[in-house]
VOPAGU-2260 file (C-alpha; in pm, 1 decimal, decimal comma):
REM VOPAGU-2260
SITE   aa  ch    i         X         Y         Z
SITE  MET   A    0    2199,6    2252,2   -1600,1
SITE  LYS   A    1    2168,6    1964,7   -1355,2
SITE  GLN   A    2    2221,8    1627,5   -1458,9
SITE  PHE   A    3    1935,8    1391,5   -1466,3
SITE  LEU   A    4    1934,4    1149,7   -1170,0
SITE  ASP   A    5    2269,2    1249,1   -1027,5
SITE  LYS   A    6    2332,3    1221,8    -641,6
SITE  ASP   A    7    2113,8    1523,3    -582,6
SITE  PHE   A    8    1808,9    1448,2    -788,4
SITE  LEU   A    9    1509,6    1618,8    -662,6
SITE  LEU   A   10    1725,3    1823,2    -401,4
SITE  GLN   A   11    1703,0    2200,5    -511,8
SITE  THR   A   12    1902,0    2349,7    -219,8
SITE  GLU   A   13    2205,0    2274,8     -25,2
SITE  THR   A   14    1982,5    2230,4     299,4
SITE  ALA   A   15    1778,2    1967,1     115,2
SITE  GLN   A   16    2079,9    1764,7      20,8
SITE  ARG   A   17    2236,4    1786,3     350,5
SITE  LEU   A   18    1903,0    1656,9     505,6
SITE  TYR   A   19    1876,1    1381,0     259,2
SITE  HIS   A   20    2244,9    1250,3     244,4
SITE  GLU   A   21    2306,2    1280,2     622,9
SITE  HIS   A   22    1961,1    1192,2     767,6
SITE  ALA   A   23    1714,4    1025,4     530,6
SITE  ALA   A   24    1928,6     817,0     300,3
SITE  PRO   A   25    2112,3     614,5     571,1
SITE  GLN   A   26    1767,9     490,3     727,8
SITE  PRO   A   27    1644,8     139,3     675,6
SITE  ILE   A   28    1314,5      57,1     517,9
SITE  ILE   A   29     990,6     -32,4     693,3
SITE  ASP   A   30     746,8    -131,4     417,3
SITE  TYR   A   31     431,4    -152,7     641,0
SITE  HIS   A   32     181,2    -190,0     349,9
SITE  CYS   A   33     268,7    -398,7      46,6
SITE  HIS   A   34     151,1    -663,9    -193,7
SITE  LEU   A   35     443,1    -883,9    -206,4
SITE  ILE   A   36     371,6   -1247,0    -280,9
SITE  PRO   A   37     473,7   -1427,2      42,7
SITE  GLU   A   38     567,8   -1752,1    -126,0
SITE  MET   A   39     842,4   -1560,4    -320,9
SITE  VAL   A   40     997,8   -1474,9      -6,5
SITE  ALA   A   41     955,1   -1808,3     171,6
SITE  ASN   A   42    1119,8   -1972,1    -138,7
SITE  ASP   A   43    1384,3   -1690,4    -214,4
SITE  HIS   A   44    1230,0   -1677,6    -555,3
SITE  GLN   A   45    1489,6   -1647,7    -858,4
SITE  PHE   A   46    1351,4   -1426,0   -1110,5
SITE  LYS   A   47    1386,5   -1579,3   -1480,1
SITE  SER   A   48    1399,3   -1231,3   -1633,3
SITE  LEU   A   49    1369,0    -875,4   -1581,1
SITE  THR   A   50    1029,6    -883,6   -1734,8
SITE  GLU   A   51     896,0   -1116,7   -1477,6
SITE  ILE   A   52    1040,1    -886,6   -1192,5
SITE  TRP   A   53     963,5    -552,8   -1334,1
SITE  LEU   A   54     668,3    -586,0   -1568,2
SITE  GLY   A   55     464,6    -883,2   -1392,1
SITE  GLY   A   56     168,7    -757,6   -1247,8
SITE  ASP   A   57     254,0    -386,6   -1278,7
SITE  HIS   A   58     -45,0    -209,8   -1383,0
SITE  TYR   A   59      96,3     123,5   -1375,6
SITE  LYS   A   60     325,9      26,3   -1685,9
SITE  TRP   A   61      55,6    -151,5   -1854,4
SITE  ARG   A   62    -172,3     149,4   -1860,6
SITE  ALA   A   63     141,7     346,0   -2005,8
SITE  MET   A   64     175,7      85,4   -2261,6
SITE  ARG   A   65    -183,0      85,1   -2376,4
SITE  THR   A   66    -182,2     453,7   -2389,7
SITE  ASN   A   67     116,3     452,2   -2617,4
SITE  GLY   A   68     -73,2     212,2   -2856,9
SITE  ILE   A   69      92,1    -122,2   -2768,1
SITE  ASP   A   70    -110,1    -428,9   -2863,2
SITE  GLU   A   71    -236,7    -616,8   -2545,5
SITE  LYS   A   72     -56,4    -930,5   -2626,0
SITE  PHE   A   73     260,3    -739,3   -2550,7
SITE  ILE   A   74     125,0    -648,8   -2202,2
SITE  THR   A   75     -43,6    -931,9   -2066,7
SITE  GLY   A   76     -54,9   -1184,5   -2367,3
SITE  LYS   A   77      53,4   -1567,6   -2329,9
SITE  ASP   A   78     224,9   -1601,9   -2657,9
SITE  THR   A   79     459,8   -1332,7   -2657,0
SITE  SER   A   80     820,2   -1380,5   -2493,1
SITE  ASP   A   81     961,8   -1192,2   -2194,1
SITE  PHE   A   82    1192,4    -995,8   -2436,2
SITE  GLU   A   83     917,1    -899,2   -2679,8
SITE  LYS   A   84     733,2    -748,4   -2378,4
SITE  PHE   A   85    1031,4    -581,3   -2254,7
SITE  GLU   A   86    1102,4    -437,3   -2587,7
SITE  LYS   A   87     743,5    -286,8   -2596,2
SITE  TRP   A   88     813,9    -139,0   -2257,8
SITE  ALA   A   89    1147,9      31,0   -2372,3
SITE  GLN   A   90     958,9     160,8   -2672,6
SITE  THR   A   91     714,2     311,6   -2433,1
SITE  VAL   A   92     934,7     464,1   -2165,5
SITE  PRO   A   93    1060,4     777,5   -2377,1
SITE  TYR   A   94     702,1     867,2   -2409,1
SITE  THR   A   95     663,3     866,1   -2039,6
SITE  MET   A   96     848,7    1192,4   -1975,5
SITE  ARG   A   97     670,2    1405,6   -1694,4
SITE  ASN   A   98     492,9    1088,7   -1584,3
SITE  PRO   A   99     638,4     936,3   -1254,9
SITE  LEU   A  100     712,4     620,3   -1460,6
SITE  TYR   A  101     996,8     796,3   -1614,4
SITE  HIS   A  102    1155,9     870,7   -1282,4
SITE  TRP   A  103    1072,5     532,6   -1116,1
SITE  THR   A  104    1207,9     340,1   -1406,2
SITE  HIS   A  105    1544,3     491,0   -1415,9
SITE  LEU   A  106    1567,3     518,6   -1049,3
SITE  GLU   A  107    1501,5     133,1   -1020,5
SITE  LEU   A  108    1755,1      67,5   -1288,8
SITE  LYS   A  109    2018,6     262,8   -1102,9
SITE  THR   A  110    1974,7     146,3    -757,6
SITE  GLY   A  111    1854,6    -201,2    -852,6
SITE  PHE   A  112    2121,2    -276,9   -1107,7
SITE  GLY   A  113    2354,1      -9,3   -1111,6
SITE  ILE   A  114    2256,0     106,2   -1453,0
SITE  GLU   A  115    2265,6     482,9   -1544,3
SITE  LYS   A  116    2173,2     438,6   -1910,1
SITE  LEU   A  117    1841,3     574,5   -2027,9
SITE  LEU   A  118    1587,0     291,7   -2136,4
SITE  SER   A  119    1485,7     308,1   -2488,0
SITE  PRO   A  120    1466,7      81,9   -2807,4
SITE  LYS   A  121    1862,1     148,8   -2866,8
SITE  THR   A  122    1946,0      34,5   -2523,8
SITE  ALA   A  123    1672,0    -235,9   -2457,9
SITE  ARG   A  124    1877,1    -531,5   -2544,1
SITE  GLU   A  125    2193,8    -420,5   -2357,2
SITE  ILE   A  126    1999,9    -336,8   -2047,8
SITE  TYR   A  127    1808,5    -650,5   -2069,4
SITE  ASP   A  128    2078,0    -896,1   -2104,4
SITE  GLU   A  129    2284,7    -702,7   -1816,9
SITE  CYS   A  130    1991,1    -719,5   -1572,4
SITE  ASN   A  131    1907,6   -1089,9   -1665,8
SITE  ALA   A  132    2268,3   -1194,0   -1594,0
SITE  LYS   A  133    2262,8   -1018,8   -1245,1
SITE  LEU   A  134    1907,5   -1163,0   -1180,2
SITE  ALA   A  135    2076,2   -1511,7   -1207,1
SITE  THR   A  136    2290,0   -1458,3    -933,0
SITE  PRO   A  137    2200,5   -1503,4    -545,7
SITE  GLU   A  138    2221,2   -1124,8    -490,4
SITE  TYR   A  139    1920,9   -1073,9    -677,5
SITE  THR   A  140    1694,5   -1332,0    -556,5
SITE  ALA   A  141    1367,4   -1221,6    -361,3
SITE  ARG   A  142    1571,7   -1204,5     -23,3
SITE  GLY   A  143    1859,2   -1054,9    -200,4
SITE  MET   A  144    1643,0    -745,7    -325,7
SITE  MET   A  145    1528,0    -687,3       9,4
SITE  ARG   A  146    1868,7    -711,0     177,3
SITE  LYS   A  147    1991,8    -470,5     -95,7
SITE  TYR   A  148    1758,7    -196,4      -9,5
SITE  LYS   A  149    1797,2    -217,4     371,7
SITE  VAL   A  150    1456,7    -355,5     420,8
SITE  GLN   A  151    1401,5    -437,4     797,0
SITE  VAL   A  152    1011,5    -508,8     799,7
SITE  VAL   A  153     766,1    -603,2     531,6
SITE  CYS   A  154     397,2    -620,6     591,1
SITE  THR   A  155     197,5    -818,6     340,3
SITE  THR   A  156    -174,3    -811,4     257,7
SITE  ASP   A  157    -348,2   -1131,3     332,9
SITE  ASP   A  158    -698,8   -1256,7     351,7
SITE  PRO   A  159    -845,9   -1429,0     669,8
SITE  ILE   A  160    -850,8   -1758,8     518,4
SITE  ASP   A  161    -496,9   -1761,2     423,7
SITE  THR   A  162    -275,4   -2031,9     590,1
SITE  LEU   A  163       7,4   -1778,8     645,3
SITE  GLU   A  164     249,1   -2086,2     580,8
SITE  HIS   A  165     482,5   -1887,3     400,5
SITE  HIS   A  166     512,9   -1638,6     657,3
SITE  ILE   A  167     563,2   -1925,8     917,6
SITE  LYS   A  168     831,6   -2081,6     669,4
SITE  THR   A  169    1025,4   -1749,0     644,1
SITE  ARG   A  170    1039,1   -1704,3    1007,4
SITE  GLN   A  171    1144,6   -2068,2    1063,9
SITE  ASP   A  172    1431,9   -2018,5     815,1
SITE  GLY   A  173    1577,9   -1754,3    1025,2
SITE  PHE   A  174    1532,3   -1497,0     752,6
SITE  GLU   A  175    1677,4   -1166,7     934,9
SITE  ILE   A  176    1403,2    -938,0     756,1
SITE  LYS   A  177    1059,7    -957,5     923,0
SITE  MET   A  178     754,4   -1052,6     687,5
SITE  LEU   A  179     451,2   -1011,8     886,6
SITE  PRO   A  180      97,5   -1069,4     770,6
SITE  THR   A  181    -167,9    -799,0     730,9
SITE  TRP   A  182    -550,2    -874,2     817,2
SITE  ARG   A  183    -759,4    -776,6     489,5
SITE  PRO   A  184   -1112,7    -925,2     548,1
SITE  ASP   A  185   -1279,7    -731,3     264,1
SITE  LYS   A  186   -1442,9   -1058,4     133,6
SITE  ALA   A  187   -1624,8   -1108,5     476,8
SITE  MET   A  188   -1835,6    -802,2     422,4
SITE  ALA   A  189   -1871,1    -867,3      34,5
SITE  VAL   A  190   -2247,6    -958,9      22,6
SITE  GLU   A  191   -2347,2    -807,2    -298,4
SITE  VAL   A  192   -2328,1   -1163,0    -463,1
SITE  PRO   A  193   -2482,4   -1416,2    -210,7
SITE  GLU   A  194   -2346,6   -1714,7    -386,5
SITE  ASN   A  195   -1992,7   -1579,8    -368,9
SITE  PHE   A  196   -2049,8   -1477,3       2,4
SITE  ARG   A  197   -2176,2   -1843,1      92,2
SITE  ALA   A  198   -1867,7   -1994,0     -83,9
SITE  TYR   A  199   -1630,5   -1763,6     117,3
SITE  MET   A  200   -1815,4   -1845,3     433,9
SITE  GLU   A  201   -1766,9   -2231,1     353,7
SITE  GLN   A  202   -1391,1   -2155,6     318,7
SITE  LEU   A  203   -1368,0   -1963,8     652,7
SITE  SER   A  204   -1547,8   -2243,8     829,8
SITE  ARG   A  205   -1299,3   -2484,1     715,3
SITE  VAL   A  206   -1005,1   -2303,2     811,0
SITE  SER   A  207   -1142,3   -2187,7    1148,2
SITE  GLY   A  208   -1304,6   -2504,0    1236,6
SITE  VAL   A  209   -1626,5   -2345,3    1322,3
SITE  THR   A  210   -1937,7   -2439,0    1172,1
SITE  ILE   A  211   -2105,2   -2152,4    1040,4
SITE  SER   A  212   -2487,6   -2118,4    1019,1
SITE  VAL   A  213   -2583,6   -1793,1    1177,6
SITE  PHE   A  214   -2395,1   -1448,5    1227,2
SITE  ASP   A  215   -2256,0   -1515,3    1551,4
SITE  ASP   A  216   -2089,0   -1821,5    1413,0
SITE  MET   A  217   -1930,8   -1590,1    1152,2
SITE  ILE   A  218   -1790,8   -1360,5    1413,3
SITE  LYS   A  219   -1664,3   -1652,2    1607,0
SITE  ALA   A  220   -1476,3   -1782,2    1323,8
SITE  LEU   A  221   -1328,0   -1444,1    1207,3
SITE  GLN   A  222   -1199,1   -1394,4    1562,9
SITE  VAL   A  223   -1051,5   -1749,9    1551,4
SITE  ARG   A  224    -848,6   -1637,1    1237,7
SITE  HIS   A  225    -794,4   -1281,2    1383,6
SITE  ASP   A  226    -628,0   -1458,9    1694,6
SITE  PHE   A  227    -411,7   -1675,2    1458,4
SITE  PHE   A  228    -301,1   -1359,5    1251,3
SITE  ALA   A  229    -195,0   -1214,1    1585,6
SITE  GLU   A  230       7,8   -1522,8    1676,9
SITE  GLN   A  231     190,4   -1490,3    1341,4
SITE  GLY   A  232     293,8   -1128,0    1440,3
SITE  CYS   A  233      33,1    -950,0    1262,0
SITE  LYS   A  234       8,2    -571,2    1377,2
SITE  LEU   A  235    -213,4    -426,5    1102,0
SITE  SER   A  236    -529,2    -471,1     912,2
SITE  ASP   A  237    -629,2    -304,8     601,2
SITE  HIS   A  238    -953,1    -235,5     428,4
SITE  GLY   A  239   -1018,9    -136,6      60,7
SITE  ILE   A  240   -1348,3      48,2      45,1
SITE  GLU   A  241   -1507,3     274,4    -200,7
SITE  GLU   A  242   -1641,8     485,3      75,2
SITE  PHE   A  243   -1686,5     476,2     467,6
SITE  TYR   A  244   -2003,3     294,8     577,3
SITE  ALA   A  245   -2178,6     425,1     893,7
SITE  GLU   A  246   -2551,9     333,5     843,1
SITE  ASP   A  247   -2736,8     288,5    1169,5
SITE  TYR   A  248   -2855,6     -63,5    1244,2
SITE  THR   A  249   -2973,4    -293,9    1519,6
SITE  ASP   A  250   -2782,3    -641,3    1603,7
SITE  ALA   A  251   -3121,5    -805,4    1497,6
SITE  GLU   A  252   -3137,6    -643,0    1177,7
SITE  ILE   A  253   -2772,0    -751,4    1094,4
SITE  LYS   A  254   -2846,6   -1108,0    1213,5
SITE  SER   A  255   -3170,2   -1118,5     975,2
SITE  ILE   A  256   -2959,0    -973,9     678,8
SITE  PHE   A  257   -2693,8   -1257,9     720,9
SITE  ASN   A  258   -2974,9   -1515,8     730,6
SITE  LYS   A  259   -3102,3   -1367,7     404,4
SITE  VAL   A  260   -2774,6   -1355,0     202,5
SITE  TYR   A  261   -2643,0   -1677,4     357,5
SITE  GLY   A  262   -2941,3   -1837,1     237,4
SITE  GLY   A  263   -2884,9   -1709,6    -131,9
SITE  THR   A  264   -3126,9   -1403,2    -131,8
SITE  LYS   A  265   -3009,3   -1085,6    -295,0
SITE  LEU   A  266   -2986,2    -786,6     -60,9
SITE  SER   A  267   -3117,5    -441,5     -96,5
SITE  GLN   A  268   -2875,9    -143,8    -122,5
SITE  GLU   A  269   -3001,7     -58,0     212,2
SITE  GLU   A  270   -2920,1    -385,4     358,7
SITE  ILE   A  271   -2579,1    -402,6     177,5
SITE  LEU   A  272   -2482,5     -78,4     365,1
SITE  LYS   A  273   -2601,7    -178,8     701,4
SITE  PHE   A  274   -2418,6    -501,7     681,7
SITE  LYS   A  275   -2095,4    -338,2     576,7
SITE  SER   A  276   -2135,3     -65,2     854,9
SITE  ALA   A  277   -2180,0    -326,2    1106,7
SITE  MET   A  278   -1879,0    -532,7     984,5
SITE  LEU   A  279   -1647,6    -219,8     976,1
SITE  VAL   A  280   -1715,0    -155,6    1348,1
SITE  ILE   A  281   -1690,8    -524,9    1429,7
SITE  PHE   A  282   -1338,0    -551,8    1276,0
SITE  ALA   A  283   -1218,5    -197,0    1414,9
SITE  GLU   A  284   -1309,1    -346,2    1779,2
SITE  MET   A  285   -1117,3    -670,0    1721,0
SITE  ASP   A  286    -798,6    -448,7    1612,5
SITE  CYS   A  287    -846,6    -205,8    1901,2
SITE  GLU   A  288    -857,9    -504,8    2157,7
SITE  LYS   A  289    -527,1    -631,0    2029,5
SITE  GLY   A  290    -339,8    -285,2    1983,9
SITE  TRP   A  291    -317,6    -314,1    1601,3
SITE  THR   A  292    -336,4     -35,6    1362,1
SITE  GLN   A  293    -618,9     -23,6    1111,7
SITE  GLN   A  294    -575,4     105,7     763,8
SITE  PHE   A  295    -852,1     230,4     521,1
SITE  HIS   A  296    -770,8     268,6     147,1
SITE  TYR   A  297   -1080,9     448,8      -8,2
SITE  GLY   A  298   -1194,5     615,3    -311,8
SITE  ALA   A  299   -1116,3     415,2    -600,0
SITE  ILE   A  300   -1366,1     308,5    -882,5
SITE  ARG   A  301   -1247,6     -19,4    -987,0
SITE  ASN   A  302   -1290,7    -242,0   -1310,4
SITE  ASN   A  303   -1411,1      34,1   -1495,6
SITE  ASN   A  304   -1368,5    -154,0   -1846,2
SITE  SER   A  305   -1608,6    -423,6   -1839,1
SITE  ARG   A  306   -1474,4    -583,2   -2161,7
SITE  TYR   A  307   -1131,4    -611,1   -2030,9
SITE  PHE   A  308   -1239,0    -718,5   -1690,0
SITE  ARG   A  309   -1394,0   -1012,2   -1855,6
SITE  GLN   A  310   -1075,1   -1089,6   -2035,8
SITE  LEU   A  311    -827,6   -1006,6   -1767,1
SITE  GLY   A  312    -973,6    -984,3   -1434,1
SITE  PRO   A  313    -930,2    -727,2   -1166,4
SITE  ASP   A  314    -608,0    -529,1   -1080,3
SITE  THR   A  315    -495,5    -496,8   -1447,1
SITE  GLY   A  316    -499,8    -119,5   -1496,1
SITE  PHE   A  317    -860,0     -32,5   -1553,5
SITE  ASP   A  318    -926,3     169,9   -1209,7
SITE  SER   A  319    -950,3     519,2   -1132,5
SITE  ILE   A  320    -991,2     805,4    -891,6
SITE  GLY   A  321   -1350,0     827,3    -773,5
SITE  THR   A  322   -1560,1    1120,3    -620,0
SITE  PHE   A  323   -1744,2    1015,5    -296,4
SITE  ASN   A  324   -1870,7    1251,9     -48,4
SITE  THR   A  325   -1771,6    1050,8     238,0
SITE  ALA   A  326   -1668,7    1282,1     518,4
SITE  GLN   A  327   -1980,4    1267,4     719,2
SITE  ALA   A  328   -1980,2     899,7     702,1
SITE  MET   A  329   -1618,4     877,9     812,9
SITE  SER   A  330   -1679,4    1123,6    1101,0
SITE  LYS   A  331   -1973,6     908,5    1202,5
SITE  PHE   A  332   -1763,6     587,5    1187,3
SITE  LEU   A  333   -1473,8     716,4    1377,2
SITE  ASN   A  334   -1705,3     891,9    1646,6
SITE  ARG   A  335   -1900,0     563,0    1693,9
SITE  LEU   A  336   -1573,5     373,5    1780,5
SITE  ASP   A  337   -1426,0     671,9    1969,7
SITE  THR   A  338   -1755,5     697,9    2204,7
SITE  ASN   A  339   -1704,8     349,0    2309,9
SITE  ASN   A  340   -1332,4     386,8    2368,7
SITE  LYS   A  341   -1282,8     112,7    2075,4
SITE  LEU   A  342   -1103,9     359,8    1828,8
SITE  ALA   A  343    -753,2     162,0    1738,3
SITE  LYS   A  344    -464,2     357,4    1590,2
SITE  THR   A  345    -587,5     458,5    1225,7
SITE  ILE   A  346    -434,3     567,3     888,5
SITE  LEU   A  347    -668,4     716,8     635,6
SITE  TYR   A  348    -552,3     694,4     258,6
SITE  ASN   A  349    -762,1     896,1      25,0
SITE  LEU   A  350    -729,9     834,6    -351,0
SITE  ASN   A  351    -887,2    1174,2    -471,3
SITE  PRO   A  352    -655,7    1463,2    -393,5
SITE  SER   A  353    -963,8    1694,4    -339,8
SITE  ASP   A  354    -993,6    1512,1       8,1
SITE  ASN   A  355    -647,1    1600,9     128,5
SITE  GLU   A  356    -758,2    1879,3     347,2
SITE  MET   A  357   -1069,3    1709,3     484,6
SITE  ILE   A  358    -860,6    1417,4     592,7
SITE  ALA   A  359    -586,9    1639,0     750,1
SITE  THR   A  360    -858,2    1818,3     951,0
SITE  MET   A  361   -1043,7    1477,7    1015,6
SITE  ILE   A  362    -758,8    1314,6    1197,3
SITE  GLY   A  363    -731,0    1591,8    1444,0
SITE  ASN   A  364   -1084,4    1533,7    1551,2
SITE  PHE   A  365    -987,0    1201,5    1715,0
SITE  GLN   A  366    -621,2    1233,8    1852,6
SITE  ASP   A  367    -655,1    1161,8    2214,4
SITE  GLY   A  368    -300,1    1218,0    2377,9
SITE  THR   A  369    -252,5     845,0    2406,6
SITE  VAL   A  370      -7,6     796,7    2107,9
SITE  PRO   A  371     168,8    1058,1    1909,1
SITE  GLY   A  372     -24,6    1065,5    1577,6
SITE  LYS   A  373    -273,6     805,4    1662,6
SITE  ILE   A  374    -471,0     891,7    1357,5
SITE  GLN   A  375    -266,6     931,2    1059,5
SITE  PHE   A  376    -315,8    1085,2     727,0
SITE  GLY   A  377    -155,5     814,7     497,7
SITE  SER   A  378     111,0     872,5     250,2
SITE  GLY   A  379       8,3     955,8    -113,2
SITE  TRP   A  380    -163,1     637,7    -256,1
SITE  TRP   A  381    -178,3     468,8    -594,0
SITE  PHE   A  382    -226,7     762,4    -839,5
SITE  LEU   A  383     -98,3    1005,7    -577,9
SITE  ASP   A  384     232,7     834,9    -494,3
SITE  GLN   A  385     441,7    1051,7    -694,1
SITE  LYS   A  386     619,2    1375,8    -646,1
SITE  ASP   A  387     328,9    1614,6    -690,7
SITE  GLY   A  388      79,4    1389,3    -499,6
SITE  MET   A  389     311,0    1353,3    -213,3
SITE  GLU   A  390     381,0    1710,3    -182,5
SITE  LYS   A  391      29,5    1796,2    -197,1
SITE  GLN   A  392     -46,6    1544,0      84,7
SITE  MET   A  393     252,1    1648,5     306,6
SITE  ASN   A  394     173,7    2016,7     262,4
SITE  ALA   A  395    -193,3    1950,0     381,9
SITE  LEU   A  396     -74,6    1777,8     673,2
SITE  SER   A  397     211,8    2017,9     772,1
SITE  VAL   A  398     -53,5    2289,8     743,2
SITE  LEU   A  399    -330,7    2128,2     931,6
SITE  GLY   A  400    -157,4    1859,6    1156,4
SITE  LEU   A  401     175,9    1755,3    1260,1
SITE  LEU   A  402     408,4    1627,9     977,6
SITE  SER   A  403     672,0    1567,3    1243,0
SITE  ARG   A  404     455,1    1261,8    1357,0
SITE  PHE   A  405     395,6    1110,5    1010,8
SITE  VAL   A  406     465,5     735,7     968,5
SITE  GLY   A  407     585,3     797,6     610,1
SITE  MET   A  408     616,4     625,1     312,1
SITE  LEU   A  409     520,6     246,2     188,5
SITE  THR   A  410     534,6      67,4    -134,1
SITE  ASP   A  411     172,8     -49,7    -175,7
SITE  SER   A  412     347,9    -284,0    -450,4
SITE  ARG   A  413     395,3    -645,6    -530,7
SITE  SER   A  414     722,5    -563,3    -698,4
SITE  PHE   A  415    1068,8    -641,3    -540,9
SITE  LEU   A  416    1191,6    -337,9    -736,5
SITE  SER   A  417     953,2     -96,3    -578,5
SITE  TYR   A  418    1173,1       3,0    -278,9
SITE  PRO   A  419    1327,2     318,9    -460,9
SITE  ARG   A  420     961,6     466,0    -396,3
SITE  HIS   A  421    1086,0     515,9     -38,8
SITE  GLU   A  422    1389,7     707,1    -167,8
SITE  TYR   A  423    1175,7     905,2    -401,9
SITE  PHE   A  424     945,3     996,0     -94,6
SITE  ARG   A  425    1275,7    1080,0     123,7
SITE  ARG   A  426    1413,1    1312,4    -135,8
SITE  THR   A  427    1076,9    1490,5    -188,2
SITE  LEU   A  428    1046,8    1532,3     172,1
SITE  CYS   A  429    1371,3    1653,0     238,4
SITE  ASN   A  430    1327,7    1919,0     -78,3
SITE  LEU   A  431    1031,2    2038,3      79,0
SITE  ILE   A  432    1184,5    2105,1     412,7
SITE  GLY   A  433    1524,0    2216,3     280,2
SITE  ASN   A  434    1342,4    2477,7      56,8
SITE  ASP   A  435    1168,1    2624,3     377,3
SITE  VAL   A  436    1467,5    2667,2     556,1
SITE  GLU   A  437    1662,9    2818,9     264,0
SITE  GLN   A  438    1373,3    3069,5     233,1
SITE  GLY   A  439    1374,6    3147,9     610,3
SITE  LEU   A  440    1023,7    2964,9     661,7
SITE  LEU   A  441    1212,1    2733,1     929,8
SITE  PRO   A  442    1515,8    2822,0    1135,3
SITE  ALA   A  443    1858,1    2712,1    1029,2
SITE  SER   A  444    1966,8    2707,8    1382,6
SITE  GLU   A  445    1727,5    2416,0    1415,0
SITE  LEU   A  446    1904,8    2193,7    1180,9
SITE  ASP   A  447    1966,8    1942,2    1427,8
SITE  PHE   A  448    1609,7    1903,0    1518,1
SITE  ILE   A  449    1495,0    1921,6    1164,8
SITE  GLY   A  450    1735,7    1646,1    1073,7
SITE  LYS   A  451    1587,6    1430,9    1360,4
SITE  MET   A  452    1235,7    1490,9    1210,0
SITE  VAL   A  453    1356,8    1377,8     874,2
SITE  GLU   A  454    1488,7    1069,0    1044,0
SITE  ASP   A  455    1182,6    1010,1    1234,1
SITE  ILE   A  456     956,2    1042,4     926,2
SITE  SER   A  457    1168,2     819,4     720,6
SITE  TYR   A  458    1206,3     548,3     990,0
SITE  ASN   A  459    1166,9     603,0    1362,7
SITE  ASN   A  460     803,7     694,2    1345,5
SITE  ALA   A  461     692,0     389,6    1190,0
SITE  LYS   A  462     907,7     170,2    1397,0
SITE  ASN   A  463     759,2     315,5    1711,8
SITE  PHE   A  464     412,0     350,3    1590,3
SITE  PHE   A  465     362,7     -12,4    1490,6
SITE  GLN   A  466     599,7    -127,5    1767,2
SITE  PHE   A  467     814,8    -337,8    1543,8
């Protein structure tokens, strides 16, 4: 019987163990998509407790606690102490067996704090105190945690109106780890609520210095901000969309739709879809001109629980996998750009695993030989960034594309303790490939090349693809 979380955790064969320990584990981390709070890096934030760094904003854990019958006051409540919240999480952990949270929790404790005890009500106080003592030292600040995990680059997620002052400060401080912004312009195409859109346009006008009254003004203002992001080292954009938008439209229609929503008139569903379709194309063309990579995260149904949305707001654990028939729209969108030679490097992330094979075949339609893996099938995202989800994504990519050109894993997290997700991914990758070698499905005589392939997927492909 194997020991839980030993050095060969998830590695079922000798070949898998060799691939991981010799080739994957030594690689630094490029975390090209995350939601870290840039201010914390700029100020080298000192965490006041394990609860802050571990439970704050972590809707994965919040969902599990609610499912385990924990009262909301111990999850997001303002009148309960950090230890009371942590204690309720410790009560929940034993009940998360076979949920990826059980693996992540103990992997984070082990790699982050050197703690190999299992978290439970019996060990909660001891673990909490030991971690808090370490968090009070310089090695466990925000920057210290990034150094601990051999991070080289992080790309945060930032709105076009953000000042990027914290990115600038971090660079000026001489911090050796790159923190680069990522352009996330979702609000510039969110025309469902006219008053919200108008308020955003006013903010965009102020930060860009462009007076906005018509559609062309908005595009000029966005271009000013796009240029500013590029000056600060930005190399990626990101879009969080339910589905792809690829309606037919004319320039005159889009200008008229802008005038309506900017003037406070509620749009029809057809007008909303046309506007979003136009904006996706415009953003994609901006990215292509600068050589950026565009990312699309699609397929979530967000804020399903209206009662808790009113109480807690978005991103609090009430989202789920959606079912969208988006293949034709995705194809039309990508083809529209490719036809005009305006298709940037692209990463597609699906939330519904039923889309795996569709995505794996879609990316092959638009590879053009200019860049290895120009169109990427993104790693298992959100509900799929666990062993089963990652294996299914990599198997689909292997069978229908080139796993060897995959740019690998990211945390998609705001937590400074999420970097072990890269280790979890690398172990899963090495186990898949190692099993193939042991079963004679891949040649053992090519272990040198296979080892290099593991290194590439773990690190080199991302470094070269994004030109970090």
